[in-house]
N, C-alpha and C positions, 0 to 999 in steps of 0.2 A: 504493500500500500504506500510506503514511503516513496517508492520510485514514481508512482503516478502523481503524488502530491508535488514532488520536485518538478516533474514535467509541466504540470498545469500552472504552477506559480511562476516558473521560469518563462513560459510562453507569454502569460498575461502581463508580467512585468516588462518584458521586452517590447510587447505591443504598445503598452501604455507609455513606455519611455519614448518611443518614436512619436507618438501622438502629442505628448506633452512638449517634447523638444520642438516639434513643428509649430505648435501654438506659441511657444516662446520666441521662435524665429519670426513669426508674424508680428508679435508684440514689439520686438526690437525694430523691425522695419517701420511699423506704424507709430512708434514712440507712444504706446498706448498702455493703459493699466485698467484692470477690472477690480472693483472694490465691492464686495458683497457684505451686506449687513442684515442681521436677523435679531430683532429685539425679543429676548426671552421673557424678561420681567421688567416692569417699570413701576418703581415704588417711590413716590414723591420726586425728589430730584436725583435719585439713583437709578440708573439704567443698567441692567445686566444684559449685555448684547454679545452676539457671536459674530466675529468678523472673519472674512477670508480675503486675502489680497493676491491677485493673480497678475503679476507683472513679469518683465523679462528676467529679473533676478530669481524669483521663486520658480518660474517655469524651467529656466536653464538648469538650475540646481536640482530640481525635482526630476527632470529627465535624466540627468547624469546619475543620480542616486538609484533610480529605477533600473537603469541599464546595468550598472555595476552589481546591483542586487540580483538581477536575473542571471548574470554571468556567474556570480558566487553560488547561487542555488544550483545551477547546472554543474558547477565544479564540485559542490558538496555531494552530488549523486555518486561520484566515484570516491572522493576523499573519505566520506563517512559511510561508504557502502557496507562495511562490516558492522556498523552500529545497529543494535537491536531496536533503538528508539529513533530511527531516522525521521519518522513523521513528526515526532515531538520537536526535534531539532529544527526542522523546516518551519513549523508553525511559530516557534520562537523567533526565528529569523524574520519571518513575515511580520510578526507583531513589532519587531524592532524597526522595520522599514515603515510601517504604518505610523508609529510614534514620530519618526523623523518627518513624515509627510505633514502631520499636525503642526510640528514646529516650523516647517518651512513656509506654510501658507497662512500663518497666524500673526497678525499685528497686535492682537489682544493678549494681555498678560494671563488671563484665565485660560484661554485655549493654548497659549504657549506652555503653561504649566502642565497641561494634559500630555503634550508631547515630551516635555522635559522630564517629568516623573516617569513616563512610560519608558523612555530611554534608560533611566537609572535602574528601574526595576527589572526590565528584560535583560539588560547587560549583566546584572547580578546573576540571573538564572543561566546565562550563557557562560559566564566565567566559571561558575561552579559546576559546569555540565559534566565534567569527568568524575565528580563526586569523590575526591580525596582531600586530605587535610591541607595540602598546598593550595589546591584550587579554592577550597573554602576560605582560607586565610586571605588569598588574593581577592576573592569576591567581596569579603567583608571590608577590606581596605578600599576597594573600588566604590562600593555602594555608600560607605560612610563618608568618604571624601566628596562624592557627588551630592551627598545629603546636605552639605554646607551650602552648595549652590541652590538646592531646592528651597532651603529656609530663606535665602536671600530673595528668591522670586516671591515666596509667600509674604515676606515683609513688604516687598514692593507693591504687591496687590493691596495689602492693608493701607499703605500710605496713599495709593492712588484714589482711595475713597474721597480724599479731600478735593479731587477734581471732578467728582460726580460720575465717574465711569472708569473703565480700564483700557480704553483705546489710547495706547501710548503714542501712536503716530499723530493723532489729532491733538493730544495734550502737549506734545513737544513743539508743535507749531505755535500754540497760544501761550504757553508758560515756560518757554525755553530757558529764561534767565532767572527763574525762581530758585530760591534756596532749597525748597522742598524737592523740586525736580532734580537738583544736583544730588541730593541724598538718594533719590530713587536710582539715578544713573550710577552712583557709586555702588549700590547694592547689585545692580545688573552687571557691573564690571566684576565684582567679586564672584557672582554666579558664573560669568563667562570664564574666568581664570580657573575655577574649580573644574568645570566641564572640559576645558581645553588643557588642563594639567600644567598650568604655569606655576612658577615658584610662588608660594611654598607648597603647592599641592601636586608636585610632579611625580611623587613616588608611586601613585596608583597606575600610571600608564604602563611601565614595564611589567608591573605585577599582573595586569590584565592579560598578559601573554599566556596565562594558564588556560585561556579559552581555546577551543579548536581553531585551527589556522583559517578556515573560511570566515569565521567570525572576526578574526584579526584583520583579514582583508577588507571586510565591510566596515568595521569600526574605525580603522585607521585611515581609511580613504575618504569616506563621505558621510558618515553618520555621527557617532557619539562624540568624538573629540573635535569634530568640526562644528558642532552645535554652538559652542561658545563663540567661535569666530563669526559664524553666521548671525548670531544675536547682536554682536557688536557692529557688524556691517549694516544690519537693519536700522539700528538706533544710533548710528555714528553722528547724525546731525545734532544730537543732543550734547555731544561731548566737544564739539568744535570750539576752539579757543579757550578751553578751561584747563585747569591744572590737572584734571583727571586724565587728560591725554598724556601728560608727562609721567604721571604715575603708571599708566599702562605701558608706556614706552620703556621705562626702567625695568619693570617686571619681565616683559616679553624679551627684551634684549638679553637680560641675564639668563633667562631660560634657554634662549637660542645658543648662547655661549656654553652654558653648562652641559646641555645635551650633546653638543658637538665634541666636547672634551671627553665626556663619559663614554661615548660610542667608540672612541679610538682605543679604549682599553677594555671593551666588552668582548666576550667570546661566544655568547649565545646568539645564534643567527637571527632568531625572531626578535630578540631584545635590541640588536643593532638596528634593525629596520624600524622598530618601535621608537627608539631614540632619535632616528632620523625624522620620524613623524613629529616628535616633540620639538626638534629644531626648526622644522618648517612651520609649525604652528606659531612658534615665537617670531619667525620672520613675517608671517601674515599679520599678526597683531602689532608688530613693530611698525610695519609700513602703514597699517590702518591708523595707528595713533599719530602718524605724521600727516594724516589728512587724505591719503590716497585710498579710499575705500573701494573704488572700482578695481584698482590694481590688486588689492588684497583678495577680492572676490575672483579675479582672473587667476591668481596663483592658487586659490582654493580649488578651482575646477581642474587646472592642469595637474596639480599635485595628486588629486584623487585618481587620475587616469593611470599614472605609472606606479603609485603606491599599492593599489590593489593587485597589479601584476607582480610586483616584487614579492608580496606575501604569498600569492598563489605559486610562484616559482619556488620560493623557499619551502612551501608545504610539500611540493613534489620531491624536492631534495631530501627533506626530513623523512618522508615515507621510504625513500630508497636507502637511507642510512639507518634503517631499523629504529626510527624515532629518536635519533641522536641529533641534537641541535648545536653541539659544540663545534665551532669552525676549525678547531685544532685537529679534529678527527676527519677532516675532509681533505681536499687537495686534488687538483688535476681532474675535476669533475667534467670539464669541457670535453675530455676524450670519450666519456661514457654517456653523457647527456647533452648533446650539442644544442638541441632546441631550447631546453630549459636554460642552458648557459647563455644563449643569445638573448633570451628575454630578460634574464637577471642582469646581464651587462647593459642592455638597452635601458632598463629601469634605473640602474646606477648612473649611467651617463646622463639620462634625463634629469635625475636628481641633482647632479653636479652642474647642469646648465650647458650640456654639450650642444653646439650649434644645430639648429633646425629640428631638435626634438621638442617634446611638449614642454618640458621644464625650462627650456632656453628662453622662450618668448616672454614668460612672466618673470623669471629670475633675473635675466639680463636687464629687463626694464626696471625692476626694483633697484638693482645696484646703480643703474644710470640715474635714477631719480635721487638716490642717496648722494651721488657725486655732485648733482646740481642743486641740492637742497642746503639749507643753512644748518648743517649738523655740526656739533662740536666733536672734538677728537675722540672723546669717550665713546659715543655711539657710533662714530665712523669706524673705530677699531672693532666694536662688537659686530657690525654688519659684515665687514670684509674678512676679519679673522674667522668668524663663524662660517663664512662661505668656504674659506680654505680648509677648515676642519671637516666640512661636508665632503669635499673632494678627498681629504685624507682618509676618512673611515671607509669611503666607497672603494678607494684603491686598495686599502688594507684588506677589505672583505674579498675583493677580486683575487688578490694574491693568495689569501688563505684557502679559498674554496676552488678557484678555477686554475690557477697557475702554479701553485705550490706543489711540493712533493706529496705523494699519496700516503695518507696516514689512516687508511681504513682498517676496520677489524678484519679478522680472517674470513668472515662470511659476510658478503654484501651482494645485493641484487639491485642493479640500476635498471630502471624501466622507464624509457622515454617515449613510450608509444601508447599511453593511456589516452584514448581519443577524446574522452570527456574533459579531462584536465587540460590536455594540449589545445583543444578547441577553445576553451575558456581563456587560456593564456594568449592564444593567437589573436582573439578579439581585442583584448586589452593591449596587446603589442601594437596592433594597427592604430588604436586610439592614442597610444603613447607617442607614436611617430607623427601622426597627422592631426591629432586633436588640438595641439597648441596653435598650429597655423590656422585651423578653421575658426577657433574661438577668437584669435587675434583679428581676423577679418570681420567677425560678427559683432563683438562687443567693444572693441577698442578702435572704432573707425574714426573717431575725432581726436586722436592723440596728436600732440605736437611733435615736430621733429627735434630730436635731442642731438646736439652737436657738442662733442667733448674736445677739449684742446690740451696739448702738452702731455703731461704725465697722466692725466685722467683717462685718456683714451687707451692707455696700456695697463691701467690699474687692474681691471677685471681679469685680463689674460695673465698678468703677473701673479695675481692671487691664485688662480687656478693652477698655474705651473708650480708654484710653491706648495700647494696642497698635494699635488701628485708626488713631489719629492718627500714631503712630510709623511704621507701614507706609506711609501716604500721604506722609509727609515723606521717608522713604528713597527712595521711588519718584520723587518730584519732584527730589530733590537728587542723583540717581545720577551725572549728568554732572559736577556740581560736586565731588563726593567723589572721583571718578576723577581730576580735574584737580589738586585741591589737596592731597589726602591720600593720594597714591599709596602711600607706604611703609606707612602704617597699614592701608590697604585690602589691600595685598599680604600683610601679616602676618596679617590676619584671614581673608582668602579662602583662604589656604593652611593653615587649621586650626592656627594657631599653630606652623607649621613642623613639624608632626608627620609628614607624608609624607616630608620631607627626613630627619628623624631615623630614620624606619623604613626608609629605603632607603639613602641615603648614609651615615648613621650606622652602620647594621648592616654595610654594606660595609666601612667603615673599621675598626670595632671587632671584627667577627667574622671576615670573610673574609680581610682582610689579616693579622690576627694568626694565623689558622689557617695561612695560607701561610708565614709566618715560622716557625711551629712545625714545619711540614712540612720546611722547609729545614734547620732545626737538628736535628730529631730523626730523621725518616724518611730524609732524605738526608744526614745528618751522621754523627757518631761512633756513634750508636745503630745505624745501618745497617751501618757498617763493623765494629763489634764484635759486632753482633747477627746478623741473618739472613744478610747477605752474608758476614760473617766465618766463621760456622759452615758455610755452604755451601762456601766455599773450603777450609776445613780438612778437611771430609769428602771433598772431591774429591781433595785431596793424599794423605790417608790411604788412600783407596780405590785410588789409583794405585800407592802403595807396596805395598799388600797384593797387588794383582794381579801386580806384578813379583816378589813373594816366592814366588809359585807356581812360577816358573821356578827350576831348580836352580842359581841363582847364589848361592854362599855369601856372597860379599862384599855383594851387594845385600840379601840376607836379613838379615845382621848390621846393616847400616846402617839398614834399615827398622825392625828391632826396637829399636835405640837411639833412633831418631826417635820411635817410638811411646811408649817409656819416658819421654822428656823431655816429650812432649805431655801424657801422663797426669799427670806430676808438676806440670806448669805449671797445668793446670786444677784439680787437687785443691788 
């Protein structure tokens, strides 16, 4: 039955993706948007309304999400073929996609919360899918980190009552400079950085790799982690010219730098690709906080194309390596799996910004915008050094897995002819090569010509060249670094101890303090004088009243006196 569910959902999602993308193409050409409003409840000055916005941003993104989802579902038919609960897995993936659809087409905080909470809940179910202690710990870290963002959305909904409704797009036009609106936007920024795993909430993103690889391909390309970036793109007009933009720029730039450094010392194949996602999310939010929201959305779309292909290629390699994800046990895979090697290398080159691949059109444009913008040296270093780190860990991954010496176990079976997986990877390979050029013509038609002079015109090429050399050096010196600089490598590979802070720190700060408060309040004097004391008093009063029904004058008088003193004491 799971096979038929896969086929049905894959076909319908592919069909709807083409229809939605065609509708988005029409909206781009007409420069037209559709805004649907349904009034659910009207109570005095408060209106509970449901909104849907259909413009080129939502349609383009929805079309791409549906296309990637259909490819991932078809890929899962083979990858999860041996699973006894394949139908349950596919239904969870479809619920995940439906939650993302709610988020994409909603300008209303209430309907955004439906998709936002749906993503958090279903992601927890998918991360713990393999049902072991490691998966459960990763799932708890994921869902509790995302819960912080959910609380921020809830608080924003409560605060929006002051404006008589929850339509944020309308309110931000009328009350853009209000102090209360600034507080609401600060809460939305906090929600976005939790969902997109920016510092200090970055530790859950590599932990979410406990989920099956098809889920990782979907999560890290176009759904869960991109929800925060999409929310900021939608409401970027509210942040223009405020100090909140600088706050977001600092956090996202630091995240971009941290993820690039950590990925150069990571040996888990899926975690390296996950950290590259974290780096690119920081790049998107950085360029968005500089005021280029269209450019951030452009990079969001191009990144989704090659990142899903990277995860699907990695999943096929992991299958062939008997579920081994350590790149030190790989090497020279290109001799045995040429098709997967081509797709993995094309994805890496697109991630680095190799000319005329999907990532080149957006990433090169971002770096050129940085060169002509009024950035200080601090952020300029973050942008360009992080780009060099991206090239470095991509080259290191290629050397370890494709070009290095063979370090396989004595028994291995490389299978490069699974037509379901290969067909899915080929579809995303075509999109990774052609998609950036197509989107460039569609959504960036009014861009100005950027002319760089002097050193600036060679800066990007120089950074890429230095990144290649750095990746080769890190690859060659990996054994030396592990021997001589264990403490530093330990600090870097553990993401600057953020997982420890997110787990042990929260355990000490929140859980133990809440246990102490429970002992002091719930099990202490509050309980004795509160609930338990009142219950004991009512029991004794009820007992005396029941005895007074008997015609004992003495007990009746004693009970009356006791009642009198009780009433006087409490009054």
